[in-house]
C-alpha positions in Angstrom: -45.9 10.1 -39.3 -44.3 6.7 -39.7 -40.5 6.7 -39.9 -40.1 10.1 -38.1 -37.0 10.2 -36.1 -37.6 11.9 -32.8 -34.8 14.1 -31.5 -34.0 14.5 -27.8 -31.4 15.9 -25.4 -30.0 14.4 -22.3 -27.8 15.5 -19.5 -25.7 13.0 -17.6 -23.5 13.1 -14.6 -20.8 10.4 -14.4 -19.1 9.7 -11.1 -16.1 7.5 -10.3 -12.5 7.6 -11.5 -13.3 9.6 -14.7 -10.9 12.5 -14.5 -7.3 12.2 -15.7 -8.0 8.9 -17.5 -8.9 10.2 -21.0 -12.6 10.1 -20.3 -13.5 13.5 -21.8 -11.6 12.7 -25.1 -13.4 9.3 -25.1 -16.8 10.9 -24.7 -15.9 13.4 -27.5 -14.9 10.6 -29.9 -18.0 8.6 -29.0 -20.5 11.4 -29.5 -18.8 12.8 -32.6 -18.7 9.3 -34.2 -22.4 8.9 -33.5 -23.3 12.3 -35.0 -24.5 13.7 -31.7 -24.1 17.4 -30.7 -23.4 18.7 -27.2 -20.5 19.0 -24.8 -18.6 17.3 -22.0 -16.8 18.9 -19.1 -15.2 18.1 -15.7 -16.7 19.4 -12.6 -15.9 19.0 -8.9 -18.0 15.8 -8.7 -17.0 14.0 -11.9 -17.9 14.5 -15.6 -21.0 16.2 -17.0 -22.2 15.3 -20.5 -25.0 16.8 -22.6 -25.9 15.1 -25.9 -28.5 15.8 -28.5 -29.7 13.6 -31.3 -32.2 10.9 -32.2 -33.4 8.8 -29.2 -32.0 5.5 -30.6 -28.5 7.1 -30.9 -28.8 8.6 -27.4 -29.7 5.1 -25.9 -26.7 3.6 -27.7 -24.4 6.4 -26.5 -25.5 6.0 -22.9 -24.8 2.2 -23.1 -21.4 2.6 -24.8 -20.4 5.2 -22.2 -20.2 2.3 -19.7 -19.2 -0.6 -21.9 -16.5 1.1 -23.9 -15.0 3.4 -21.3 -11.2 3.9 -21.2 -9.4 1.0 -19.4 -8.2 3.2 -16.6 -11.7 4.7 -15.9 -13.9 3.3 -13.2 -17.5 4.4 -13.6 -19.4 4.1 -10.3 -22.6 5.8 -11.1 -24.4 7.6 -13.9 -27.5 9.8 -13.6 -29.4 11.0 -16.6 -32.2 13.6 -17.1 -34.1 14.6 -20.2 -33.9 18.1 -21.5 -35.6 20.1 -24.3 -33.6 20.0 -27.5 -31.5 23.1 -28.0 -30.3 22.6 -31.5 -26.7 23.3 -32.6 -24.1 21.2 -34.2 -20.8 19.6 -33.2 -19.6 18.2 -29.9 -17.1 20.1 -27.7 -15.0 19.8 -24.6 -15.9 22.8 -22.4 -13.9 24.5 -19.7 -14.3 22.8 -16.3 -16.8 23.8 -13.7 -15.1 24.1 -10.3 -18.3 23.6 -8.3 -18.4 20.4 -6.1 -15.6 18.6 -4.4 -16.3 14.9 -4.7 -14.5 14.1 -8.0 -12.1 11.1 -7.6 -8.5 11.8 -8.5 -6.8 8.9 -10.3 -3.6 7.3 -9.2 -0.3 7.8 -10.9 0.1 5.4 -13.9 3.2 3.7 -15.3 4.5 4.8 -18.7 2.4 3.2 -21.4 3.8 1.3 -24.4 3.1 4.1 -26.9 5.0 6.6 -24.8 7.8 4.1 -24.3 8.2 3.7 -28.1 8.4 7.5 -28.5 11.0 7.7 -25.7 13.4 5.5 -27.7 12.5 6.6 -31.2 15.3 8.8 -32.6 12.8 10.4 -35.0 10.3 11.4 -32.4 10.4 14.9 -31.0 10.2 13.4 -27.5 13.1 11.1 -28.0 14.8 10.5 -24.6 12.6 13.1 -23.0 12.3 12.1 -19.3 8.7 13.4 -18.8 6.9 11.9 -21.8 3.2 11.1 -21.0 -0.3 10.9 -22.5 -3.9 10.4 -21.4 -3.1 6.8 -20.7 -0.1 7.3 -18.4 2.0 9.6 -16.2 1.6 11.6 -13.0 -1.9 12.2 -11.6 -2.4 12.0 -7.8 1.1 13.3 -7.0 0.7 16.5 -9.0 -3.0 17.4 -8.3 -3.5 20.5 -6.2 -7.3 20.6 -6.4 -10.3 19.2 -8.3 -11.6 19.2 -11.0 -8.5 17.7 -12.6 -7.3 20.2 -15.1 -3.8 21.5 -15.9 -4.3 24.8 -14.0 -5.0 22.8 -10.8 -1.8 20.7 -11.0 1.8 21.4 -10.5 2.1 21.5 -14.3 0.3 24.9 -14.4 3.6 26.8 -14.5 4.7 25.2 -17.8 3.1 27.0 -20.7 2.4 24.7 -23.7 4.4 25.2 -26.8 2.5 25.4 -30.2 3.2 21.7 -30.9 1.9 20.5 -27.5 -1.0 22.9 -27.7 -2.0 21.4 -31.1 -1.9 17.8 -29.7 -3.8 18.9 -26.6 -6.6 20.3 -28.7 -6.7 17.5 -31.4 -9.5 15.0 -30.8 -7.7 12.4 -32.9 -4.5 12.7 -30.8 -3.9 10.5 -27.7 -2.7 13.6 -25.9 -6.1 15.3 -26.4 -6.6 16.9 -23.0 -3.7 15.1 -21.4 -3.1 17.5 -18.5 0.6 16.7 -17.8 1.5 16.9 -21.5 5.0 18.2 -22.0 8.0 18.1 -24.4 11.6 19.3 -24.3 10.6 22.7 -25.6 8.0 23.6 -22.9 8.1 21.0 -20.1 10.0 20.1 -17.0 13.7 19.7 -17.1 16.3 17.6 -15.2 18.6 19.4 -12.7 21.7 17.9 -14.4 22.6 16.2 -17.6 21.3 12.7 -17.6 24.6 11.2 -18.9 26.3 12.5 -15.8 23.9 10.7 -13.5 24.3 7.5 -15.6 28.1 7.8 -15.3 27.8 8.2 -11.6 25.7 5.1 -11.2 27.9 3.1 -13.5 30.9 4.1 -11.4 29.3 2.9 -8.2 28.1 6.2 -6.7 24.8 6.7 -4.9 22.3 8.9 -6.8 19.2 10.5 -5.3 16.6 10.3 -8.1 13.4 12.3 -8.0 10.5 10.1 -9.0 6.7 10.4 -9.1 5.9 10.6 -5.4 9.3 11.3 -3.8 13.0 10.7 -4.1 14.7 7.3 -4.4 18.2 6.4 -3.5 19.7 4.5 -6.4 22.9 2.5 -6.9 24.2 -0.5 -8.8 22.6 -3.7 -7.4 25.3 -6.0 -8.6 28.2 -4.6 -6.5 28.5 -5.7 -2.9 30.7 -2.8 -1.8 28.4 -0.2 -3.4 25.3 -1.7 -1.7 27.1 -1.9 1.6 28.1 1.7 1.3 24.4 2.7 0.8 23.4 0.6 3.8 25.9 2.3 6.0 24.9 5.8 4.9 21.1 5.2 5.0 21.5 3.5 8.5 19.6 0.4 7.2 21.5 -2.6 8.4 19.8 -5.6 6.9 16.2 -4.8 5.7 16.0 -5.7 2.0 16.3 -3.1 -0.7 14.0 -3.1 -3.8 15.7 -3.7 -7.2 14.6 -2.0 -10.4 15.2 -4.0 -13.6 14.0 -4.2 -17.2 14.6 -8.0 -17.2 13.0 -9.6 -14.1 13.2 -13.1 -15.5 17.0 -12.8 -15.4 16.9 -12.2 -11.6 14.0 -14.3 -10.4 11.9 -17.4 -10.8 8.6 -15.7 -11.8 5.2 -17.3 -11.8 2.8 -16.1 -14.5 0.8 -14.1 -11.9 4.0 -12.3 -10.7 5.1 -11.5 -14.2 1.7 -10.0 -14.9 1.6 -8.0 -11.7 5.1 -6.6 -12.3 4.1 -5.3 -15.8 0.7 -3.9 -14.7 0.0 -0.2 -14.8 0.3 -0.1 -11.0 3.9 -1.3 -11.2 4.3 -2.4 -7.6 7.3 -3.8 -6.0 6.7 -7.6 -6.1 8.4 -10.0 -3.8 9.6 -13.0 -5.9 12.0 -15.9 -5.4 15.6 -15.0 -6.3 16.9 -16.9 -9.3 20.0 -19.1 -9.2 23.0 -17.0 -10.2 21.0 -13.7 -10.3 23.4 -10.8 -10.8 22.4 -9.1 -7.6 24.6 -8.5 -4.6 23.8 -10.6 -1.5 23.8 -7.3 0.4 20.6 -6.3 -1.4 18.5 -8.8 0.6 20.9 -10.4 3.1 20.1 -14.1 3.8 16.8 -13.9 2.0 15.6 -16.2 -0.9 13.3 -13.3 -2.0 13.9 -10.2 -4.0 11.7 -7.2 -4.2 11.6 -6.4 -7.9 10.0 -3.4 -9.7 9.9 -2.5 -13.3 10.7 1.1 -14.5 7.5 3.1 -14.3 8.6 6.6 -15.3 10.4 7.7 -18.5 13.4 8.7 -16.3 13.5 5.2 -14.8 13.5 3.7 -18.2 16.3 5.9 -19.4 18.5 5.2 -16.3 17.9 1.4 -16.5 18.6 1.4 -20.3 21.7 3.4 -20.1 23.3 1.9 -17.0 22.4 -1.6 -18.2 22.5 -3.3 -14.8 19.9 -3.8 -12.1 19.6 -0.8 -9.8 18.8 -0.6 -6.1 15.8 1.8 -5.9 15.0 2.5 -2.3 13.1 5.3 -0.5 14.9 8.6 -0.4 15.1 9.0 3.4 17.1 8.0 6.4 15.6 5.1 8.4 12.4 6.1 10.3 12.1 9.4 8.3 9.4 10.2 5.7 10.4 10.1 2.1 11.8 13.4 0.7 9.7 15.2 -1.9 10.9 18.8 -1.8 14.1 19.4 -3.7 15.7 21.6 -1.1 14.7 19.2 1.7 16.1 16.3 -0.3 19.5 18.0 -0.7 19.7 18.8 3.0 18.5 15.4 4.4 20.3 13.2 1.8 23.5 15.2 1.7 25.4 12.5 3.6 23.8 9.6 1.7 23.8 10.6 -2.0 26.9 11.5 -4.0 24.7 13.0 -6.7 21.2 14.5 -6.8 19.2 14.0 -10.0 16.2 16.3 -9.5 13.8 18.1 -11.8 11.5 21.1 -11.7 8.1 19.4 -11.7 6.8 19.8 -8.2 5.6 16.8 -6.2 2.5 18.0 -4.4 1.8 14.7 -2.5 4.3 12.1 -1.3 3.6 8.6 -2.4 5.9 5.6 -1.9 5.9 2.4 -4.0 3.3 -0.2 -3.4 4.5 -3.7 -2.3 2.8 -7.0 -3.1 3.6 -10.6 -2.2 1.7 -13.6 -3.6 -1.3 -11.4 -4.3 -1.2 -10.0 -0.8 -0.8 -6.3 -0.5 1.9 -5.4 2.0 1.9 -1.7 1.2 -0.9 0.1 -0.6 0.5 3.3 -2.1 1.6 4.4 -5.6 -0.7 3.2 -8.3 -3.4 2.3 -5.8 -4.1 5.6 -3.9 -6.3 7.5 -3.8 -8.7 4.9 -5.3 -11.9 4.8 -3.3 -12.6 1.8 -1.1 -16.3 1.2 -0.2 -17.4 0.8 3.4 -20.3 -1.6 4.2 -21.9 1.0 6.4 -21.9 4.7 5.5 -20.7 7.2 8.0 -23.5 9.8 8.8 -20.8 12.5 9.2 -17.3 12.9 7.6 -14.6 11.4 9.7 -10.8 10.7 9.8 -9.2 7.6 11.1 -5.6 8.1 12.1 -4.2 4.5 12.2 -1.5 3.1 14.4 2.2 3.9 14.8 4.1 1.5 12.5 3.4 1.4 8.8 1.3 4.5 9.4 -1.6 5.5 7.2 -4.8 7.6 7.7 -8.2 7.2 6.2 -10.7 9.9 5.2 -14.4 8.9 5.0 -17.1 10.6 3.2 -20.4 8.7 3.4 -19.6 5.1 2.3 -16.4 6.2 0.5 -13.1 5.5 2.3 -9.9 7.0 1.0 -6.9 5.3 2.4 -3.7 7.4 2.4 -0.4 6.2 0.9 2.1 4.5 3.2 3.6 7.2 5.5 6.2 5.1 7.3 6.6 4.7 11.0 5.1 7.5 13.0 7.9 7.7 15.6 9.7 10.9 14.9 8.9 14.6 14.8 9.5 14.7 11.0 7.2 11.7 10.5 4.5 13.5 12.6 4.8 16.7 10.5 4.5 14.6 7.3 1.4 12.9 8.7 -0.3 16.3 9.5 0.7 17.9 6.2 -0.4 14.9 4.1 -3.7 14.7 6.0 -4.4 18.4 5.4 -3.7 17.9 1.7 -6.1 14.9 1.5 -8.9 16.7 3.3 -8.5 19.7 0.9 -8.5 17.4 -2.1 -11.6 15.6 -1.0 -13.4 18.7 0.3 -13.9 17.1 3.7 -14.2 18.8 7.1 -14.3 15.9 9.6 -16.8 15.8 12.4 -15.2 12.8 14.1 -11.9 11.2 14.5 -11.1 7.5 15.1 -7.9 6.3 16.8 -6.1 3.5 18.6 -6.4 2.9 22.3 -2.7 3.3 22.9 -2.2 6.7 24.5 1.5 7.1 23.5 0.9 6.8 19.7 1.5 10.2 18.1 -1.6 9.6 16.0 -3.7 9.0 19.1 -2.4 12.1 20.8 -3.3 14.1 17.7 -6.8 12.7 17.6 -7.4 13.7 21.2 -6.3 17.2 20.5 -8.8 17.9 17.7 -11.9 18.6 19.8 -14.0 16.4 17.6 -16.2 13.4 18.4 -13.7 10.7 19.4 -14.1 7.0 18.5 -11.4 4.8 20.1 -11.0 1.4 18.5 -9.0 -1.5 19.9 -6.1 -2.3 17.7 -7.0 -5.9 16.8 -10.7 -5.1 16.4 -9.5 -2.5 13.8 -7.5 -5.2 12.0 -10.5 -7.5 11.9 -12.8 -4.7 10.8 -10.4 -3.8 7.9 -10.8 -7.4 6.5 -14.6 -7.4 7.2 -15.0 -4.0 5.4 -12.9 -5.2 2.5 -15.3 -8.1 1.9 -18.4 -5.9 2.5 -19.5 -7.8 5.7 -21.7 -6.3 8.3 -22.6 -9.6 10.1 -20.7 -11.2 12.9 -17.6 -13.3 12.1 -14.6 -14.9 13.9 -11.3 -13.2 13.4 -7.9 -14.7 13.8 -5.7 -11.6 14.4 -1.9 -12.3 14.7 0.6 -9.6 15.0 3.3 -8.3 17.3 1.8 -5.7 19.6 -1.4 -3.8 20.2 -2.8 -2.5 23.4 -5.7 -4.6 24.8 -8.7 -3.5 26.8 -7.2 -5.0 29.9 -4.0 -2.9 29.6 -1.8 -5.7 28.5 -0.2 -6.2 25.1 -2.3 -8.4 22.7 -1.3 -9.9 19.4 -2.4 -13.6 19.2 -6.2 -13.2 19.2 -9.3 -15.0 18.3 -12.2 -12.4 18.3 -15.9 -12.7 17.7 -16.8 -9.4 16.1 -18.7 -7.2 13.7 -18.2 -3.6 12.7 -19.3 -2.2 16.0 -18.1 -4.5 18.8 -16.0 -7.5 19.6 -15.5 -10.3 22.2 -12.1 -11.8 22.9 -12.8 -15.6 22.5 -9.3 -17.0 22.8 -5.7 -15.8 22.8 -2.1 -17.0 23.1 -0.8 -17.6 26.6 0.8 -14.4 27.9 4.5 -14.2 28.2 6.5 -11.4 30.0 8.8 -9.3 27.9 12.0 -8.9 29.9 13.1 -5.3 29.5 10.0 -4.2 27.6 10.8 -3.0 24.1 14.3 -4.4 24.5 12.7 -7.9 24.2 11.3 -6.9 20.8 14.8 -5.9 19.6 16.4 -9.0 21.2 14.2 -12.0 20.6 16.5 -14.3 22.7 15.0 -12.6 25.8 11.5 -14.0 25.1 13.0 -17.4 24.2 14.9 -17.4 27.6 11.6 -16.8 29.5 9.8 -19.5 27.7 12.6 -22.1 28.0 13.1 -21.4 31.7 9.4 -21.7 32.5 9.3 -25.0 30.6 12.2 -26.3 32.6 14.7 -26.2 29.7 18.2 -24.9 29.9 18.8 -21.3 28.8 21.9 -21.0 26.6 22.3 -17.2 26.7 24.9 -16.1 29.2 23.3 -12.6 29.6 20.1 -14.2 30.9 21.3 -14.1 34.5 21.5 -10.3 34.4 18.5 -9.8 32.2 16.3 -12.0 34.4 16.2 -9.2 37.0 14.2 -7.1 34.6 11.2 -9.5 35.2 10.7 -7.7 38.5 10.6 -4.1 37.2 10.0 -4.0 33.4 8.3 -7.0 31.9 4.9 -6.2 30.4 2.7 -9.2 29.6 2.2 -10.0 25.9 0.1 -12.5 24.0 1.7 -11.4 20.7 2.2 -14.0 18.0 5.1 -12.0 16.7 6.9 -12.5 20.0 6.3 -16.3 19.8 7.9 -16.3 16.3 10.8 -14.3 17.7 11.3 -16.9 20.5 11.2 -19.8 18.0 13.7 -18.0 15.7 16.1 -17.4 18.6 15.9 -21.1 19.8 16.7 -22.2 16.2 19.7 -19.9 16.2 18.4 -17.7 13.5 18.3 -14.4 15.2 19.2 -13.1 18.7 18.9 -9.5 17.7 16.8 -7.8 15.0 17.5 -4.7 13.0 14.0 -4.2 11.6 10.5 -5.1 12.5 9.5 -8.7 11.9 13.0 -9.8 10.9 13.2 -12.9 13.1 9.7 -14.1 12.0 10.6 -13.5 8.3 13.7 -15.6 8.6 11.7 -18.4 10.4 9.3 -18.5 7.5 12.2 -18.6 5.0 13.6 -21.6 6.9 10.3 -23.4 6.9 9.7 -22.8 3.2 7.4 -25.5 1.9 9.0 -28.3 4.0 6.4 -30.9 5.0 6.0 -31.5 8.8 3.3 -32.6 11.2 2.0 -30.0 13.6 3.5 -29.7 17.1 0.9 -30.4 19.7 -0.4 -27.2 21.5 -3.1 -27.1 24.2 -6.2 -25.0 23.8 -7.8 -24.8 27.2 -10.3 -22.3 28.5 -9.7 -19.8 25.7 -5.9 -19.9 26.2 -3.7 -21.2 23.5 -0.5 -22.6 25.0 1.9 -21.1 22.4 5.0 -21.5 24.5 4.7 -25.3 24.2 5.5 -24.9 20.5 8.8 -23.1 21.4 9.7 -25.8 23.9 8.9 -28.5 21.3 11.2 -26.8 18.8 14.0 -26.7 21.4 13.6 -30.4 22.2 13.6 -31.5 18.5 16.6 -29.3 17.7 18.5 -30.8 20.6 17.6 -34.3 19.3 19.2 -33.4 16.0 16.1 -32.8 13.8 16.5 -30.8 10.7 16.0 -27.1 11.6 13.8 -26.6 8.5 11.5 -29.4 9.7 11.4 -27.8 13.2 10.4 -24.4 11.7 7.7 -26.1 9.6 6.3 -28.0 12.5 6.2 -24.8 14.6 4.1 -23.1 11.8 1.8 -26.0 11.5 1.4 -26.2 15.3 0.3 -22.6 15.6 -2.1 -23.0 12.6 -3.6 -26.1 14.0 -4.1 -24.6 17.5 -5.9 -21.5 16.1 -8.1 -23.7 13.9 -9.1 -25.8 16.9 -9.9 -22.6 18.9 -12.2 -21.5 16.0 -14.0 -24.9 16.2 -14.3 -24.7 20.0 -15.7 -21.2 19.7 -18.9 -22.7 18.3 -19.7 -19.3 16.7 -20.0 -17.9 13.2 -18.8 -20.0 10.3 -16.9 -17.2 8.6 -13.3 -16.5 9.7 -11.2 -13.5 8.7 -7.4 -13.8 8.8 -5.5 -10.6 9.5 -2.6 -8.9 11.3 1.0 -8.5 10.4 1.9 -12.2 11.0 -0.5 -13.1 8.2 2.0 -11.6 5.7 3.6 -15.0 6.3 2.3 -17.0 3.3 3.2 -20.4 4.9 1.1 -19.5 7.9 -1.7 -17.9 5.9 -1.9 -20.9 3.6 -1.9 -23.5 6.4 -4.7 -21.6 8.3 -6.8 -21.3 5.2 -6.5 -25.0 4.3 -7.2 -26.2 7.9 -10.2 -23.8 8.5 -11.7 -24.6 5.1 -11.3 -28.3 5.8 -13.4 -27.8 9.0 -16.1 -26.1 6.9 -15.4 -22.5 7.6 -15.6 -19.7 5.0 -12.2 -18.0 5.1 -11.5 -14.5 4.1 -8.1 -12.7 3.8 -6.9 -9.5 2.4 -6.6 -8.7 -1.3 -6.9 -4.9 -1.4 -5.8 -3.7 2.1 -2.6 -4.7 3.9 -3.1 -7.2 6.8 -0.4 -5.3 8.7 -0.8 -1.9 10.5 -1.1 -0.2 7.1 -4.7 -1.4 7.1 -5.6 -0.4 10.7 -6.9 3.1 9.7 -9.6 1.8 7.4 -10.5 -0.7 10.1 -10.9 2.1 12.5 -12.9 4.0 10.0 -15.3 1.0 9.4 -15.9 0.6 13.2 -16.4 4.4 13.6 -18.9 4.5 10.7 -20.7 1.5 12.1 -21.0 2.9 15.6 -21.9 6.4 14.5 -24.6 4.9 12.1 -26.0 2.8 14.9 -26.4 5.9 17.1 -27.7 8.2 14.4 
């Protein structure tokens, strides 16, 4: 009969980041508002929806599910099937179904504006409560024990909801409707000491260990030279910059609009920005650097501390140098006993460690809190689950399930027994969360990396991936490329297939294989690793070979090491070290990349023509750049111009090598030296000027933090080709 409205019922399965982001409450409001009956629930693979009503309303509902989803949700796939109408009225949120293990856990999310207003509203029942949160913000990844994401499967399970919180949790009109970490002063977590005592300690210049989302921080006043120096001495961190937490970044830095937006984003990363003139921050926070690492408060506790102390705060990882960040209360008190004067903990357990993310000029330097465990797609699916274990420095691992890659948070340098334990423990938690039993493991060629040793001990199919091929593959995978490309890979050290140390490479590669097309001229490293700690050693070798005088008195004795311990290296990092030493910037470094960072700072945006550098037979004569820097400095040229000419010379030489390669017209730029925005910008401009398509990192770090996903992409490609 004309005008009859036909009823129907549909069942949908929604996959992606749809748990812990307010998706079920959104579905409830959407269905109820449309007069549809049915239910929604979480399961181990995502969200299940059953809706019943007239067909036109069902079509509109399915469309709105994608177009009006909560801002933190990321829908990757929906699958619908038609069912026979079952009748009934009303729409409900049902208890979760624990079957399946592929649901994606969301990252931790910075405190939202609504919760922030409540935090400082004297009339609100959560006034100054350090754990206020809702469906739009708060802990997620760091408290999840298993999926599906429900309160009983988080570390909040031990906190029984009070009647008021229960009422909010069950009210479809409330923004805490099914907010799993919901809490209040009556029923939620509590601090280990009065907040005002911690505030007083910070104000008086003491060091306070503060329990955050993914681990402990060490905090102190950032405006007091003596206080910051004391923290440095205790933490055994000589000069590496500290991050600064502030509520007023414009008072400390010259912000671009993009930087300001990134600082205030839900991810709340540490953003490297140019220090403002007269900024009330001690020089000891970032010695000799024009840059500051700023981060805005991202937990209610941070907001309270920053508000009450009312000065910028150093907020650095709660560990000693080379150790993993502390997450357990007892462990923090033991390990930080000689560093922190006061420990401000709480009784909400951190299940997974997760340090802060770091970004510079849109370039991810550390992908961690706020970004993990967000899925990264691989261009080629792995036929079997696998784990890639990364390198040694800036360690990460990557778990692969089909075409889904899950990169771990930053783990630190894998050089101590404590770091190795953290690597194993965190990997086990990741595998459990994702429901993955790996059939293969990918690793670096270097036999002495703890990650490589672990991989060889597993008895699984082993895929060894050369270090710089992994760097290149990480960038290829990030851009979804399976075809051949050129890759400029510039870093400090990675074991090459010939047994020497590589690091200034031009590769022709895809996701399965590579060819070394060109590389920097090899230079011996007098004393091996000592030459990395003391850049003047490499400079001395280069100058002596070029017939220039060597100004370092110790060279006569160190020269003897060339006979017994001087591995050959083509590393771009060592070339930067040598140039920095020649310019008098740095004879000795206290952290990785320090000399190169200071050379970039000196060059800044100064204009300079490129130093000439031969490219002959696949060898790029990098030492000529150091000799030219020496000669210009001796002739009285401005050191900043010398540093700039060095950068441009290296960039021009690698661009010429790409042209001479007569290969693919796509070039990826990767490796730790490409954190240098002067070098990255120069290479990009020159290559694009010669007609190349240039790709660089935007989601994965170019440094060794991205090696594991590169290993994973290569392993998936090779396994797929053999399947």
